[in-house]
N, C-alpha and C positions, 0 to 999 in steps of 0.2 A: 503494502501499500506508499503509496507518496503520498507525500508534505500534501499537496494538489487535500490527496482525498478525503485527509482526519482531519485540518482545516473546517474543514467541505463541513463531515457530520459532527462535530463540533459548536460548527456556528447552528446549526441544526435543535444541536441537545437544547442550550443555550436561550433557541430562542421555544421552544417549549417551558424549560423551570418559570420562564420572565412569563408563560402566563399563570403560573400553577401559584390559586390566592396564601399568602403566611401560613392556615392549619395546614395547606397542600404542600405547602415549601418546607413545612416544620417536619407534617410525615414521610415526609422524599428525602429529608436529610439521614434520621432513624434507619429507615427498613433500605436506606443505601447500610448506612454503620454496622447495619448488622450483620450484610449480605457483605461490608468488604472482610469482619473480623473473619467470615468463618469462608475463606474465596486466602487469607493473607495464611493462615494456617498448614494451608498447600504450597503455601508462594506466590500465591496468584493474587487479581485480580476481581472485577465489578470488570464485562466490557461497556463500554458507550452502548451499545447498541441492549441491554441489557438495563444501563439510565434509563433512558425514552422507552423499555418495558414502561420501571418504576415509572415512569409522569407519565406517561400516555394511559394507561390506570386509574390515576389518578384522577385526570383532567376524563376517566368516561368515567368514576365515578368506582372502575374493577377492584379500584385498596379503595375501602376508606380510610380520612382523611381524625385524626385521631381522635379527637371532640369529636367527629363519628360517629365513632365503637363502641366510644364510652360511656356502659348506665350512668351515671345518676345516679349519686348515694338516697338508697331506699330515706324516705320521710315519712314519720309521724302526724296518724290524724292528729292526734290529740295527746296526752297524759299516754306514755309506753305504760304499759299492764307491768307495774311492783310485782307483782303476784309469781308472775314465770319468773320472770329479773329472778326473785327470793331462789323458787325451786329446780331453775339452774343452778346456783350456785351453791345448794343441797345439796344436791346430785354431784355436782365436780365435788364438793371434802365424804361425800362418800364414796367417789370412785375408787378414792386416792388416800384414804385419812394421815399414814406412815408417815406424810411430807408437812404435815395440816397440826399435830399430835405440837400439844408444848412440855416444850422440860417442868417439872417441881421441881 
């Protein structure tokens, strides 16, 4: 491959990355980093073609952005059921009494 071809690929990749919103860009960097870590184990690197696939996957939705795939924490509709909370604690104590014994 000549330098002209590789610079064309790099320019194409650059254009695609510029179309990513900040959230997609963060996901792109995260996915790329994890793939680079795996590739480095075999003394390799992530190809420009694979980088392009990641960017296209983010743009077309086949790869979800970090915030889109994250499920929000469960919210209580009111006061938590303290009775169930205490029952859970009692079960934990009953399961491992040896670690909760007090010295006399």
